[in-house]
Steps between C-alpha positions, in 0.01 A plus 500: 500500500210432738228759542323492835125526479282550805171317511279713278129517437578339164782243533513475117573872447881451476447219248288720271736796543787281374289371210429862401879540470526170308669316788404182678542538876403227746436509872763292680484395865803617692447226758492190276604637156182392319392710201126492444212617286226623545626788718373487857597640837642175642720223362292198393787266594584609855250773591772762537416866449851615404459525123720684253438563131781372278556503128439167327680358197182481293603152388309178551341205328149422385315307769166492315327681214166540327391650171216751529266484200204684648547855626407542867351843418438694177812706574717191432321389181776625268768317701375140474640246461781552751696275732504548875778330695570435865875540540707363786743786557866424571444647847222246572158666475260448211378791287237499227542699180470492124734281300635667187519185289275305269277268704647192334851610601423516876652221711494417870850566637584746223734777623351849479584856597261777601435830333203730546242623254155646467175316452134592511521429874801729562870424553570128498787253529601353166733203492739452209647155429876478550732287292566164663864409542 
């Protein structure tokens, strides 16, 4: 079910509200059908302003990944090493998040599914590998 969202001072507010409820919602252009991330007030594909927030499957595949060995701040020191992945979502956009797998097990093209968790930086996307069929 689409949720209409007027242009707000913070176009990302609906995204973070969904994350707080452990959902992945994406802005979708009602003119051309393009889902996109990062949230913004106009469609990056056609420039349309008729955007609706829709639930996403949370599924995708690893587009790229990197293993973090050096904490970006002292708050993350206990979490290294960890793997960060850019995931091409089934709906099209790319989203970055943690990969819950050993670094040596990560593969480009690997199917994953999102869940949410806490980190020193707050609530984050965590991708879990899915069994390949």
